[in-house]
N, CA and C atoms as an extended XYZ file, in Angstrom:
423
Properties=species:S:1:pos:R:3:atomname:S:1:resname:S:1:resid:I:1 pbc="F F F"
N        92.250      -31.237       39.588 N   MET     1
C        92.281      -30.126       38.668 CA  MET     1
C        92.548      -30.657       37.266 C   MET     1
N        91.873      -30.045       36.296 N   LYS     2
C        92.098      -30.369       34.891 CA  LYS     2
C        92.480      -29.104       34.147 C   LYS     2
N        93.366      -29.265       33.176 N   GLN     3
C        93.650      -28.184       32.241 CA  GLN     3
C        93.013      -28.568       30.917 C   GLN     3
N        92.179      -27.665       30.402 N   ILE     4
C        91.485      -27.915       29.149 CA  ILE     4
C        91.874      -26.814       28.172 C   ILE     4
N        92.308      -27.228       27.014 N   GLY     5
C        92.633      -26.290       25.946 CA  GLY     5
C        91.682      -26.511       24.794 C   GLY     5
N        91.103      -25.435       24.295 N   ILE     6
C        90.194      -25.572       23.165 CA  ILE     6
C        90.556      -24.564       22.083 C   ILE     6
N        90.317      -24.970       20.863 N   GLN     7
C        90.483      -24.076       19.724 CA  GLN     7
C        89.252      -24.220       18.850 C   GLN     7
N        88.635      -23.093       18.538 N   MET     8
C        87.453      -23.085       17.699 CA  MET     8
C        87.872      -23.418       16.262 C   MET     8
N        87.228      -24.417       15.669 N   ILE     9
C        87.540      -24.775       14.284 CA  ILE     9
C        86.356      -24.521       13.362 C   ILE     9
N        85.208      -24.207       13.912 N   ASP    10
C        84.015      -23.868       13.132 CA  ASP    10
C        83.837      -22.353       13.200 C   ASP    10
N        84.189      -21.669       12.134 N   ASN    11
C        84.142      -20.209       12.131 CA  ASN    11
C        82.741      -19.627       12.034 C   ASN    11
N        81.724      -20.467       11.967 N   SER    12
C        80.355      -19.961       11.883 CA  SER    12
C        79.621      -20.032       13.227 C   SER    12
N        80.260      -20.563       14.242 N   ILE    13
C        79.615      -20.771       15.533 CA  ILE    13
C        79.338      -19.439       16.236 C   ILE    13
N        78.244      -19.375       16.979 N   SER    14
C        77.899      -18.165       17.727 CA  SER    14
C        78.742      -18.073       19.001 C   SER    14
N        78.648      -16.958       19.676 N   SER    15
C        79.405      -16.741       20.915 CA  SER    15
C        78.693      -17.300       22.144 C   SER    15
N        77.599      -17.999       21.961 N   HIS    16
C        76.819      -18.515       23.101 CA  HIS    16
C        77.672      -19.357       24.054 C   HIS    16
N        78.471      -20.267       23.519 N   TRP    17
C        79.309      -21.133       24.352 CA  TRP    17
C        80.280      -20.305       25.187 C   TRP    17
N        80.899      -19.291       24.557 N   TRP    18
C        81.901      -18.468       25.228 CA  TRP    18
C        81.259      -17.687       26.374 C   TRP    18
N        80.094      -17.140       26.115 N   LYS    19
C        79.386      -16.357       27.140 CA  LYS    19
C        78.963      -17.230       28.317 C   LYS    19
N        78.544      -18.469       28.058 N   LYS    20
C        78.183      -19.388       29.151 CA  LYS    20
C        79.394      -19.666       30.043 C   LYS    20
N        80.554      -19.870       29.427 N   ILE    21
C        81.784      -20.131       30.187 CA  ILE    21
C        82.157      -18.892       31.011 C   ILE    21
N        82.150      -17.730       30.389 N   ILE    22
C        82.499      -16.488       31.090 CA  ILE    22
C        81.525      -16.237       32.227 C   ILE    22
N        80.244      -16.392       31.967 N   GLU    23
C        79.220      -16.148       32.997 CA  GLU    23
C        79.422      -17.055       34.214 C   GLU    23
N        79.808      -18.282       33.976 N   HIS    24
C        79.988      -19.246       35.072 CA  HIS    24
C        81.274      -18.999       35.865 C   HIS    24
N        82.346      -18.688       35.172 N   PHE    25
C        83.653      -18.669       35.824 CA  PHE    25
C        84.169      -17.287       36.226 C   PHE    25
N        83.733      -16.226       35.592 N   VAL    26
C        84.251      -14.885       35.894 CA  VAL    26
C        83.288      -14.185       36.843 C   VAL    26
N        83.801      -13.747       37.986 N   LYS    27
C        82.961      -13.161       39.030 CA  LYS    27
C        83.439      -11.757       39.397 C   LYS    27
N        82.489      -10.936       39.816 N   VAL    28
C        82.808       -9.599       40.314 CA  VAL    28
C        83.807       -9.739       41.457 C   VAL    28
N        84.858       -8.937       41.411 N   GLY    29
C        85.897       -8.973       42.439 CA  GLY    29
C        87.132       -9.751       42.039 C   GLY    29
N        87.060      -10.501       40.937 N   ASP    30
C        88.218      -11.256       40.459 CA  ASP    30
C        89.251      -10.313       39.847 C   ASP    30
N        90.537      -10.590       40.044 N   PRO    31
C        91.549       -9.827       39.305 CA  PRO    31
C        91.531      -10.252       37.835 C   PRO    31
N        91.771       -9.293       36.946 N   PHE    32
C        91.789       -9.617       35.521 CA  PHE    32
C        92.929       -8.897       34.823 C   PHE    32
N        93.248       -9.409       33.648 N   GLU    33
C        94.134       -8.728       32.716 CA  GLU    33
C        93.513       -8.861       31.338 C   GLU    33
N        93.414       -7.748       30.638 N   ILE    34
C        92.986       -7.729       29.246 CA  ILE    34
C        94.173       -7.231       28.440 C   ILE    34
N        94.484       -7.942       27.365 N   ARG    35
C        95.588       -7.529       26.487 CA  ARG    35
C        95.038       -7.183       25.121 C   ARG    35
N        95.481       -6.043       24.595 N   CYS    36
C        95.064       -5.563       23.282 CA  CYS    36
C        96.310       -5.197       22.487 C   CYS    36
N        96.204       -5.289       21.165 N   TRP    37
C        97.266       -4.777       20.314 CA  TRP    37
C        97.271       -3.260       20.425 C   TRP    37
N        98.429       -2.658       20.318 N   ARG    38
C        98.570       -1.203       20.495 CA  ARG    38
C        97.648       -0.412       19.569 C   ARG    38
N        97.396       -0.909       18.364 N   GLU    39
C        96.555       -0.173       17.422 CA  GLU    39
C        95.054       -0.290       17.705 C   GLU    39
N        94.671       -1.108       18.683 N   GLU    40
C        93.259       -1.276       19.036 CA  GLU    40
C        92.839       -0.197       20.037 C   GLU    40
N        92.836        1.035       19.575 N   ALA    41
C        92.595        2.185       20.457 CA  ALA    41
C        91.220        2.144       21.125 C   ALA    41
N        90.194        1.804       20.381 N   ALA    42
C        88.847        1.764       20.963 CA  ALA    42
C        88.753        0.700       22.054 C   ALA    42
N        89.337       -0.468       21.796 N   GLU    43
C        89.297       -1.556       22.773 CA  GLU    43
C        90.103       -1.205       24.022 C   GLU    43
N        91.255       -0.574       23.814 N   ILE    44
C        92.076       -0.144       24.956 CA  ILE    44
C        91.312        0.883       25.782 C   ILE    44
N        90.683        1.826       25.103 N   GLY    45
C        89.893        2.832       25.803 CA  GLY    45
C        88.776        2.220       26.616 C   GLY    45
N        88.062        1.244       26.034 N   GLN    46
C        86.967        0.591       26.748 CA  GLN    46
C        87.491       -0.217       27.934 C   GLN    46
N        88.521       -1.012       27.729 N   ALA    47
C        89.071       -1.830       28.816 CA  ALA    47
C        89.639       -0.960       29.929 C   ALA    47
N        90.159        0.209       29.569 N   SER    48
C        90.741        1.119       30.568 CA  SER    48
C        89.700        1.678       31.527 C   SER    48
N        88.419        1.550       31.184 N   LEU    49
C        87.362        1.952       32.114 CA  LEU    49
C        87.347        1.051       33.347 C   LEU    49
N        87.931       -0.142       33.221 N   TYR    50
C        87.881       -1.141       34.285 CA  TYR    50
C        89.208       -1.370       34.985 C   TYR    50
N        90.289       -0.760       34.477 N   GLY    51
C        91.593       -1.007       35.077 CA  GLY    51
C        92.630       -0.023       34.581 C   GLY    51
N        93.879       -0.320       34.887 N   THR    52
C        95.003        0.544       34.549 CA  THR    52
C        95.764       -0.061       33.373 C   THR    52
N        96.020        0.776       32.367 N   ALA    53
C        96.710        0.321       31.165 CA  ALA    53
C        98.210        0.541       31.281 C   ALA    53
N        98.971       -0.452       30.801 N   VAL    54
C       100.424       -0.378       30.740 CA  VAL    54
C       100.839       -0.794       29.336 C   VAL    54
N       101.636        0.036       28.677 N   ASP    55
C       102.117       -0.268       27.333 CA  ASP    55
C       103.277       -1.255       27.452 C   ASP    55
N       103.108       -2.428       26.854 N   ASP    56
C       104.133       -3.481       26.898 CA  ASP    56
C       104.839       -3.638       25.553 C   ASP    56
N       105.166       -2.564       24.919 N   ARG    57
C       105.857       -2.490       23.633 CA  ARG    57
C       104.948       -2.811       22.451 C   ARG    57
N       104.518       -4.049       22.276 N   TYR    58
C       103.658       -4.419       21.156 CA  TYR    58
C       102.188       -4.473       21.548 C   TYR    58
N       101.931       -4.704       22.812 N   GLU    59
C       100.571       -4.816       23.329 CA  GLU    59
C       100.378       -3.819       24.457 C   GLU    59
N        99.112       -3.643       24.824 N   VAL    60
C        98.775       -2.869       26.007 CA  VAL    60
C        98.059       -3.823       26.956 C   VAL    60
N        98.508       -3.848       28.190 N   SER    61
C        97.933       -4.704       29.215 CA  SER    61
C        97.113       -3.830       30.162 C   SER    61
N        95.858       -4.190       30.348 N   ILE    62
C        94.989       -3.482       31.277 CA  ILE    62
C        94.696       -4.437       32.419 C   ILE    62
N        95.045       -4.035       33.633 N   LYS    63
C        94.824       -4.882       34.801 CA  LYS    63
C        93.898       -4.172       35.766 C   LYS    63
N        93.037       -4.961       36.395 N   GLY    64
C        92.109       -4.402       37.359 CA  GLY    64
C        91.329       -5.501       38.051 C   GLY    64
N        90.193       -5.113       38.586 N   ILE    65
C        89.295       -6.026       39.289 CA  ILE    65
C        87.983       -6.063       38.512 C   ILE    65
N        87.463       -7.258       38.270 N   VAL    66
C        86.221       -7.425       37.522 CA  VAL    66
C        85.083       -6.703       38.241 C   VAL    66
N        84.365       -5.892       37.480 N   THR    67
C        83.186       -5.189       37.997 CA  THR    67
C        81.931       -5.773       37.354 C   THR    67
N        80.793       -5.405       37.907 N   LYS    68
C        79.512       -5.821       37.329 CA  LYS    68
C        79.404       -5.317       35.890 C   LYS    68
N        79.844       -4.091       35.644 N   ASP    69
C        79.774       -3.525       34.300 CA  ASP    69
C        80.643       -4.292       33.308 C   ASP    69
N        81.824       -4.729       33.735 N   LEU    70
C        82.684       -5.503       32.844 CA  LEU    70
C        82.041       -6.843       32.518 C   LEU    70
N        81.511       -7.527       33.505 N   VAL    71
C        80.841       -8.808       33.250 CA  VAL    71
C        79.693       -8.606       32.276 C   VAL    71
N        78.878       -7.576       32.507 N   GLU    72
C        77.751       -7.308       31.613 CA  GLU    72
C        78.228       -7.038       30.189 C   GLU    72
N        79.298       -6.251       30.049 N   GLU    73
C        79.836       -5.976       28.717 CA  GLU    73
C        80.243       -7.267       28.017 C   GLU    73
N        80.955       -8.139       28.714 N   LEU    74
C        81.416       -9.389       28.109 CA  LEU    74
C        80.249      -10.281       27.698 C   LEU    74
N        79.176      -10.249       28.474 N   LEU    75
C        78.039      -11.126       28.195 CA  LEU    75
C        77.082      -10.565       27.148 C   LEU    75
N        77.104       -9.261       26.947 N   ILE    76
C        76.168       -8.629       26.014 CA  ILE    76
C        76.793       -8.328       24.661 C   ILE    76
N        78.069       -7.984       24.647 N   GLU    77
C        78.688       -7.514       23.407 CA  GLU    77
C        78.636       -8.544       22.281 C   GLU    77
N        78.544       -8.043       21.088 N   GLU    78
C        78.646       -8.831       19.864 CA  GLU    78
C        79.633       -8.094       18.971 C   GLU    78
N        80.892       -8.493       18.947 N   PRO    79
C        81.887       -7.782       18.146 CA  PRO    79
C        81.458       -7.657       16.685 C   PRO    79
N        81.574       -6.449       16.149 N   ALA    80
C        81.181       -6.191       14.764 CA  ALA    80
C        82.280       -6.601       13.790 C   ALA    80
N        83.535       -6.502       14.226 N   ASP    81
C        84.665       -6.801       13.357 CA  ASP    81
C        84.916       -8.302       13.343 C   ASP    81
N        84.403       -8.969       12.334 N   LYS    82
C        84.582      -10.415       12.211 CA  LYS    82
C        85.265      -10.775       10.899 C   LYS    82
N        86.012       -9.813       10.333 N   GLY    83
C        86.662      -10.019        9.048 CA  GLY    83
C        87.755      -11.069        9.083 C   GLY    83
N        88.579      -11.057       10.121 N   ILE    84
C        89.681      -12.011       10.228 CA  ILE    84
C        89.281      -13.189       11.103 C   ILE    84
N        88.627      -12.909       12.214 N   TYR    85
C        88.187      -13.932       13.159 CA  TYR    85
C        86.682      -13.820       13.345 C   TYR    85
N        86.039      -14.921       13.679 N   ASN    86
C        84.676      -14.875       14.188 CA  ASN    86
C        84.817      -14.614       15.676 C   ASN    86
N        85.010      -13.356       16.037 N   LYS    87
C        85.355      -12.979       17.400 CA  LYS    87
C        84.222      -13.258       18.376 C   LYS    87
N        84.592      -13.812       19.519 N   MET    88
C        83.666      -14.004       20.614 CA  MET    88
C        83.644      -12.758       21.495 C   MET    88
N        84.757      -12.022       21.486 N   THR    89
C        84.936      -10.793       22.261 CA  THR    89
C        85.825       -9.851       21.461 C   THR    89
N        85.755       -8.579       21.772 N   LYS    90
C        86.605       -7.611       21.072 CA  LYS    90
C        88.017       -7.571       21.634 C   LYS    90
N        88.252       -8.233       22.764 N   TYR    91
C        89.562       -8.208       23.415 CA  TYR    91
C        90.410       -9.400       22.978 C   TYR    91
N        91.644       -9.118       22.579 N   PHE    92
C        92.526      -10.171       22.094 CA  PHE    92
C        92.770      -11.239       23.155 C   PHE    92
N        93.050      -10.812       24.386 N   THR    93
C        93.282      -11.741       25.488 CA  THR    93
C        92.540      -11.260       26.725 C   THR    93
N        91.892      -12.195       27.409 N   ILE    94
C        91.293      -11.930       28.720 CA  ILE    94
C        91.797      -13.027       29.648 C   ILE    94
N        92.377      -12.621       30.767 N   HIS    95
C        92.869      -13.586       31.752 CA  HIS    95
C        92.228      -13.280       33.105 C   HIS    95
N        91.630      -14.292       33.708 N   VAL    96
C        91.031      -14.177       35.035 CA  VAL    96
C        91.428      -15.408       35.833 C   VAL    96
N        91.876      -15.165       37.054 N   LYS    97
C        92.220      -16.279       37.951 CA  LYS    97
C        91.454      -16.076       39.251 C   LYS    97
N        90.758      -17.141       39.681 N   ASN    98
C        90.015      -17.094       40.943 CA  ASN    98
C        90.004      -18.489       41.562 C   ASN    98
N        89.162      -18.704       42.566 N   ASP    99
C        89.152      -20.008       43.236 CA  ASP    99
C        88.487      -21.102       42.390 C   ASP    99
N        87.787      -20.728       41.309 N   LEU   100
C        87.173      -21.710       40.424 CA  LEU   100
C        88.107      -22.165       39.309 C   LEU   100
N        88.909      -21.201       38.826 N   CYS   101
C        89.684      -21.509       37.630 CA  CYS   101
C        90.799      -20.489       37.402 C   CYS   101
N        91.613      -20.804       36.420 N   ASP   102
C        92.584      -19.883       35.838 CA  ASP   102
C        92.267      -19.948       34.351 C   ASP   102
N        91.638      -18.898       33.825 N   ILE   103
C        91.121      -18.932       32.462 CA  ILE   103
C        91.832      -17.911       31.583 C   ILE   103
N        92.242      -18.375       30.422 N   TRP   104
C        92.856      -17.536       29.391 CA  TRP   104
C        91.983      -17.643       28.152 C   TRP   104
N        91.302      -16.572       27.806 N   SER   105
C        90.559      -16.484       26.561 CA  SER   105
C        91.471      -15.752       25.591 C   SER   105
N        91.885      -16.434       24.536 N   GLU   106
C        92.890      -15.903       23.615 CA  GLU   106
C        92.318      -15.723       22.215 C   GLU   106
N        93.043      -14.962       21.400 N   HIS   107
C        92.678      -14.739       19.996 CA  HIS   107
C        91.199      -14.401       19.858 C   HIS   107
N        90.796      -13.378       20.609 N   TYR   108
C        89.416      -12.868       20.570 CA  TYR   108
C        88.399      -13.932       20.968 C   TYR   108
N        88.793      -14.840       21.851 N   GLY   109
C        87.889      -15.866       22.358 CA  GLY   109
C        87.806      -17.117       21.510 C   GLY   109
N        88.591      -17.193       20.449 N   THR   110
C        88.540      -18.381       19.590 CA  THR   110
C        89.399      -19.521       20.131 C   THR   110
N        90.231      -19.214       21.112 N   GLU   111
C        91.027      -20.221       21.806 CA  GLU   111
C        90.895      -19.977       23.300 C   GLU   111
N        90.955      -21.042       24.070 N   MET   112
C        90.841      -20.905       25.514 CA  MET   112
C        91.681      -21.990       26.185 C   MET   112
N        92.359      -21.588       27.248 N   VAL   113
C        93.016      -22.539       28.140 CA  VAL   113
C        92.456      -22.253       29.517 C   VAL   113
N        91.970      -23.295       30.163 N   ILE   114
C        91.350      -23.109       31.469 CA  ILE   114
C        91.764      -24.247       32.402 C   ILE   114
N        92.276      -23.866       33.554 N   ASN   115
C        92.556      -24.817       34.629 CA  ASN   115
C        91.371      -24.741       35.578 C   ASN   115
N        90.683      -25.864       35.735 N   ILE   116
C        89.472      -25.894       36.558 CA  ILE   116
C        89.730      -26.747       37.787 C   ILE   116
N        89.346      -26.223       38.942 N   THR   117
C        89.638      -26.858       40.219 CA  THR   117
C        88.644      -27.961       40.605 C   THR   117
N        87.359      -27.648       40.621 N   ALA   118
C        86.346      -28.562       41.171 CA  ALA   118
C        85.707      -29.437       40.096 C   ALA   118
N        85.380      -30.664       40.479 N   ASP   119
C        84.747      -31.606       39.560 CA  ASP   119
C        83.422      -31.074       39.015 C   ASP   119
N        82.639      -30.384       39.848 N   THR   120
C        81.357      -29.855       39.385 CA  THR   120
C        81.561      -28.797       38.295 C   THR   120
N        82.603      -28.000       38.415 N   ASP   121
C        82.894      -26.985       37.397 CA  ASP   121
C        83.462      -27.618       36.129 C   ASP   121
N        84.221      -28.697       36.290 N   ILE   122
C        84.704      -29.446       35.122 CA  ILE   122
C        83.515      -30.017       34.369 C   ILE   122
N        82.569      -30.580       35.091 N   GLU   123
C        81.365      -31.140       34.470 CA  GLU   123
C        80.562      -30.045       33.758 C   GLU   123
N        80.441      -28.879       34.389 N   PHE   124
C        79.741      -27.766       33.742 CA  PHE   124
C        80.415      -27.425       32.414 C   PHE   124
N        81.721      -27.258       32.433 N   PHE   125
C        82.467      -26.914       31.225 CA  PHE   125
C        82.253      -27.977       30.139 C   PHE   125
N        82.388      -29.235       30.515 N   GLU   126
C        82.226      -30.320       29.553 CA  GLU   126
C        80.801      -30.369       29.004 C   GLU   126
N        79.817      -30.071       29.849 N   GLN   127
C        78.416      -30.056       29.410 CA  GLN   127
C        78.190      -28.959       28.363 C   GLN   127
N        78.753      -27.787       28.581 N   VAL   128
C        78.619      -26.705       27.604 CA  VAL   128
C        79.275      -27.109       26.295 C   VAL   128
N        80.489      -27.625       26.366 N   MET   129
C        81.239      -27.940       25.153 CA  MET   129
C        80.671      -29.153       24.405 C   MET   129
N        79.983      -30.044       25.113 N   ARG   130
C        79.370      -31.221       24.495 CA  ARG   130
C        78.338      -30.836       23.435 C   ARG   130
N        77.793      -29.647       23.556 N   GLN   131
C        76.777      -29.181       22.614 CA  GLN   131
C        77.377      -28.863       21.239 C   GLN   131
N        78.707      -28.830       21.153 N   TYR   132
C        79.399      -28.428       19.930 CA  TYR   132
C        80.477      -29.465       19.553 C   TYR   132
N        80.080      -30.700       19.309 N   PRO   133
C        81.079      -31.760       19.123 CA  PRO   133
C        81.994      -31.584       17.902 C   PRO   133
N        81.550      -30.887       16.881 N   GLU   134
C        82.345      -30.730       15.665 CA  GLU   134
C        82.957      -29.331       15.543 C   GLU   134
N        82.776      -28.480       16.529 N   SER   135
C        83.154      -27.068       16.405 CA  SER   135
C        84.491      -26.711       17.029 C   SER   135
N        85.061      -27.621       17.829 N   PHE   136
C        86.278      -27.307       18.561 CA  PHE   136
C        87.254      -28.470       18.541 C   PHE   136
N        88.520      -28.129       18.627 N   SER   137
C        89.562      -29.090       18.920 CA  SER   137
C        89.815      -28.940       20.417 C   SER   137
N        89.724      -30.039       21.158 N   VAL   138
C        89.819      -29.995       22.618 CA  VAL   138
C        90.934      -30.905       23.094 C   VAL   138
N        91.762      -30.384       24.005 N   GLY   139
C        92.804      -31.171       24.656 CA  GLY   139
C        92.628      -31.086       26.159 C   GLY   139
N        92.706      -32.221       26.824 N   ILE   140
C        92.523      -32.269       28.279 CA  ILE   140
C        93.723      -32.937       28.920 C   ILE   140
N        94.252      -32.313       29.972 N   SER   141
C        95.364      -32.923       30.714 CA  SER   141
C        95.140      -32.812       32.200 C   SER   141
């Protein structure tokens, strides 16, 4: 198993890399948690279509099971609000754990920590990220 941490340092990069990672590692039936800031009412409303929301004082945590519709949303969406971040997703945090990985997409997808189990999946991840040698800071342990 490897733990890989990445931080996007090129704010002009497209979300293609993020969508490839999500498409490969997130599967229908996986448990998930999406975290949004309390003031992100539209995002909370959308995420609540897929799970149950709990107010955690500063954030709202939505937990559920990944559906086909949620996967499609993550792969199709293009966040319009890119004023502060070049967002890969409209959700501040997405966490999914399954037999392939334990993945944390943070800060609207601009940071990611992923524990990957199988060598073939590690190679897939590295192959995707190799396409962007100057766009990310990467740490592997």
